[in-house]
TORGU-913097 format. One record per residue (C-alpha): x, y, z; residue in one letter. Coordinates in steps of 0.001 Angstrom, whole numbers, plus 500000, padded with zeros to 6 digits. Example, Ala and Ser with C-alpha at 12.3 -4.5 7.8 and 13.67 -1.06 7.14 Angstrom:
REM residues 2
512300495500507800A
513670498940507140S
//
This chain:
REM residues 503
379352165283240622X
380855164252237308X
382180167401235587X
381187166096232161X
377579165641233280X
377452169133234797X
378945170636231644X
376458168769229449X
373553170006231586X
374847173569231398X
375219173450227613X
371793171847227213X
370135174466229400X
371801177313227511X
370770175809224177X
367119175616225295X
367164179196226576X
368809180526223409X
366353178529221310X
363428180029223248X
364691183523222472X
365258182439218857X
361623181324218651X
360478184813219601X
362885186298217061X
361636183937214358X
358037185014215003X
358961188673214639X
360943188086211430X
358314185764209971X
360818182925209571X
360262179246210419X
361889178565213779X
363576175398212505X
366010177531210488X
367277179261213620X
367566175943215465X
369549174411212593X
371747177502212513X
372334177132216253X
373484173558215690X
375850174679212919X
377294177384215197X
377941174821217932X
379405172306215468X
382734171839213772X
382355174987211660X
381651177179214690X
382564176464218292X
384230173220217254X
382038170539218840X
382785167337216934X
379699165212216376X
379539162479213725X
377226159905215328X
374545159372212676X
373119156344214483X
372510158308217693X
371002161140215664X
368650158701213973X
367563157187217294X
366968160536218985X
365358161895215831X
362754159137215753X
362081159668219473X
361582163400218896X
359323162668215933X
357132160490218167X
356592163381220582X
355940165850217747X
353352163576216127X
351701162912219493X
351281166654220016X
349970167037216481X
347343164386217114X
346355165773220524X
345721169235219067X
343769167987216017X
339970168220216030X
338304164994214973X
335364166980213587X
337779168411211019X
339815165278210361X
336898162944209673X
335894165098206708X
339445165164205355X
340724161674206200X
340150160437202618X
342198163185200924X
344814163065203695X
345288159307203452X
345440159422199656X
348064162152199751X
350039160112202290X
350122156993200094X
349420157638196414X
350893161127196714X
354137159852198202X
354504157165195505X
353911159636192668X
356179162254194209X
359023159786194660X
358750158403191131X
358609161788189407X
361381163327191529X
363638160329190866X
363025160519187109X
363908164219186972X
366991163604189143X
368261160886186777X
367585163094183756X
369179166307185037X
371896165092187421X
372877161895185568X
372684159676188658X
371824156007188935X
368196155052189407X
368935153494192792X
370542156676194112X
367802158859192647X
364983156751194099X
366589156741197556X
367079160522197492X
363478161025196321X
362151158698199043X
364037160632201716X
362356163900200700X
359062162259199725X
357129163009202926X
356010166345204300X
357147167317207774X
354636167232210613X
356347169846212789X
356709172344209939X
353138171809208707X
351525172049212159X
353469175202213011X
352768176945209696X
349124176079209031X
347769176740212510X
348759180377212166X
346732180828208976X
342939181330208791X
342335178421206392X
339182176392205718X
339259173633208285X
338844170761205846X
341780172031203793X
344074172451206795X
342986169101208250X
343794167257205014X
347333168672204921X
347844167925208619X
346523164374208216X
348892163854205288X
351886165046207309X
350907162827210232X
350451159697208124X
352942159916205256X
356061159315207320X
355271155592207552X
355313154930203759X
358409157104203387X
360304155239206121X
359388151891204556X
360573153077201134X
363855154442202504X
364724151316204489X
363829149016201587X
365839150993199026X
368794151249201424X
368725147467201793X
368756146993198007X
371651149410197515X
373790147688200152X
373019144205198813X
371444143370202147X
368405141138202464X
365412142934201015X
361943141783200125X
360719141618196534X
359526144956195254X
356011143695194614X
355625142960198325X
356344146562199238X
352817147810198531X
351164145011200481X
353533145510203401X
352834149229203405X
349073148665203603X
349441146102206396X
351705148400208401X
349334151344208045X
346246149330208984X
347973147528211839X
349399150726213272X
346006152423213044X
344245149576214872X
346832149427217655X
346980153204218102X
343201153635218310X
342784150610220610X
345418151763223107X
344046155312223114X
340461154174223718X
341481151878226552X
343689154562228045X
340950157196227839X
338500154892229618X
341092154213232317X
341790157924232888X
338060158646233168X
337540155945235783X
340689156328237897X
341280159525239851X
345029160137239803X
346524161566243017X
348015164638241312X
346596166734238476X
350075166863236948X
349933163113236287X
347216163501233644X
349453165263231054X
352173162662231658X
349671159828231319X
348272161131228011X
351721161531226475X
352782158147227863X
349790156496226185X
350835157986222839X
354396156727223273X
353066153321224336X
351026153178221123X
354183153811219083X
356182151195220982X
353450148542220824X
352882149043217093X
356604148956216367X
357078145740218355X
354152144254216419X
355994145116213165X
353365147662212159X
353602151430211784X
354393153093215092X
354259156487213361X
350615156017212373X
349813154562215807X
351167157500217787X
349424160091215602X
346015158388215734X
346394157728219467X
346920161452219917X
343831162247217828X
341656159892219913X
342957161147223263X
342871164784222214X
339181164535221352X
338132162476224374X
336358164051227354X
339238163620229793X
340106165368233065X
342560168274232722X
342497167983228942X
343593171578228283X
346524171310230680X
347523167992229083X
347518169487225594X
349531172472226816X
352085170102228320X
352270168170225038X
352830171391223090X
355695172390225362X
357253168934225195X
356965168875221399X
358631172274221149X
361496171017223313X
361775167931221093X
361935170134217990X
364656172285219513X
366787169282220433X
366211167586217090X
367075170567214891X
370128171495216944X
371333167889216771X
370846167790212992X
372751171054212691X
375600169538214706X
375724166501212410X
376020168622209255X
379420169782207947X
379315173383206668X
382375172785204481X
380400170304202342X
377103172160202132X
378151174612199414X
378872171743197014X
375385170393197656X
373656173679196761X
373367172976193021X
371936169437193320X
369618170609196127X
368165173377193940X
367641170974191033X
366007168243193129X
364014170705195221X
362806172539192134X
361706169261190548X
359858168332193739X
358177171696194240X
357259172528190639X
356668169112189048X
356423166130191413X
354366167688194221X
351734169325191967X
351312166113189958X
350990163998193106X
348360166376194525X
346312166356191316X
346351162552191085X
345453162235194779X
342666164816194979X
341032164423191576X
338713161799193086X
337456164240195721X
336632167067193283X
338503169718195203X
338606173208193614X
341778173880191662X
342850176771193904X
342713174529196995X
344746171889195168X
347300174560194288X
347599175562197940X
347971171923199070X
350760171573196523X
352620174637197794X
352055173723201452X
353974170434201233X
356655171663203624X
359823169703204292X
361629169945207614X
363201167676210187X
361661164434208895X
363586164342205582X
366837165160207392X
366177162397209930X
365396159988207074X
368685161030205457X
370496159484208443X
369090156048207545X
371406155634204511X
374310156922206646X
373810154251209293X
373341151580206600X
376605152622204846X
374831153167201533X
377210154419198814X
376686158163198384X
374860158503201705X
376843161598202706X
375889163276199446X
372233162487200103X
372411163953203624X
374084167172202472X
371667167604199562X
368629167068201762X
369946169432204441X
370446172278201966X
367150171519200215X
365210171746203478X
366816175057204448X
366337176730201057X
362802175555200363X
361616176140203924X
362444179807203365X
360757179823199951X
357591177945200913X
357194178737204601X
357669182465204171X
355287182709201229X
352355180629202532X
350305183628203796X
350815185424200472X
349865182325198484X
346713181846200585X
345684185446199887X
346420185208196158X
344424181988195848X
341612183544197922X
341242180611200258X
341840182362203578X
338793181824205781X
337308184735207775X
338513184964211340X
335809183677213678X
335549183975217468X
337388181233219276X
335375178474220860X
335428178599224604X
337906176254226244X
336513174104229017X
338712172025231300X
337360169536233788X
338627167933236982X
336961164846238439X
335014164908241711X
334877161155242167X
332942160935245398X
330155163209244133X
330021161683240653X
330408165266239421X
332884167390237522X
334293170848238080X
334677172848234874X
336584176035234212X
335868178373231301X
337147181713230078X
334990184097228037X
337210184904225028X
337317187977222827X
334486187926220287X
332370185470222291X
328631186148222486X
328672185011226098X
329524188648226807X
326511190301228429X
324490187093228898X
322719186667232247X
323385183335233954X
319729182145233762X
319886182770230002X
322544180071229690X
319780177508230318X
322210174931231665X
320976171470232729X
319231171401236126X
322188169605237735X
324773172126236482X
325480175631237787X
328009178471237729X
329373178652241270X
332176181238241019X
333176184088238707X
336587185793238659X
336538189251237046X
339605191502236845X
341266189516239612X
338258189659241981X
336296186481242752X
332614186490243703X
329680184090243937X
327211184921241157X
323423185138241379X
320596185286238859X
321371188947238096X
325021188261237214X
326025188817233592X
329097187209232077X
331619189683230702X
334481189419228245X
337594188086230032X
335622186519232903X
336747183201234298X
334024180995235732X
333824177729237617X
330905175377236976X
329885172218238787X
327930169606236869X
326780166063237405X
328970163834235282X
326054162642233165X
325242166260232201X
328748167564231556X
328605167074227787X
325202168768227563X
326407171705229668X
329495172135227526X
327455172033224317X
325129174704225683X
328047176959226671X
329605176547223249X
326296177312221523X
325723180538223472X
329370181539222907X
328791181319219156X
325213182521218683X
324235184350221863X
321285183889224193X
319016182902221276X
321353180137220116X
318590177514220094X
316297179648217932X
319134180199215485X
319749176483215059X
323085176441216911X
323548173147218756X
327009173710220199X
328501170732218397X
332278170878217733X
333039173061214734X
333536171302211395X
332672173936208799X
334932174550205796X
//
């Protein structure tokens, strides 16, 4: 075997293992994991172990690929019941918010750092979008109102497309390359967003129908197929000269909310793949950075980051959300939760590959800005949520139901676990009042499996297998969810078992 290949595999494996340990350490210290991954890249690079890496074009290519996987996972784990109530604010933040943020940040940069308008606009465009990986990781650990969290997540999933278009257009202007007239930029942005949305939703719907009708030979193919559909949506939209970023995110949302076989396992696979993509991306970005130049970028990074955090972001949030009459304290939290992460650093490689004058300065400034303000914002989000009194009460988790197709019987096998806090605890099986063609056929309690009867009560921690006719699966799942939330008298209490969408 080629020694270089073996050495590369060994280094890659060690990096993943060290990063996994670093993730656990980051959780204990309350730090965003991306900081440890970036630090690992710096340690491996020219300032540490001496690995020379200066390929900005390769970093850009791999960075976009990693971003596709991260956005796919974000879409797959997003509840449509939450997003549909927040799509207006999220889309406005992703478009109007980005434009306002870029303009204000550029103006402050010109005023305080005495730069040219072209340089300032390009720098502001690079840091103009929030980072999906950072936002998903931070918000899903906080007990926030679902509409609020969904709006911020939707913004982070959709605002990369306008930012990428702005960065590429400005880079073309600054290098005297062919660039479209500025007044076409807005129209092109709208067309790319709409086109990407149509392609992403269409591919996901067709793919979901295919997966429901075709029984794959191995259960492990379903997670691969779902992720492949998301990547296909990105590729198809990009080839059609529309937004692949929007397409992959919306494809993930559609697939993640579809009644598909082995859905839970597929989402778990996507989460693991996205984590691996984040590790590789952050380590690669750390390798590309030069520690010897970062100290000189500290001053400009603090000025630009301060302008973004304290002036541009709050103004963009106010102008975006004023139409939706959101309470001021929720607007304040949205403003503070505009986290930057890998996306701005990846976008900073675009000027490098285009040989834009001052591109290295932009990359170094953005790198330092992301590190400093990730610590400031990411570490303080729980405190800010408490001070603004927007933390939602912790509610029992909905039960998770996973299904596997039984094609020949036109039936489905479902697996559920009774979680902590669920009112399924203590309920007799007849009290579930499942459809006539659905039944609990096996219960596993404390490692012991048994066939239940009418006198069996479900207990906390139980795992149960249910068989249902395919036509009744949705009704059975709704009933299980209703009893999990409201107990055996769920129907009398008005609980229908619909997916949660409360603020």
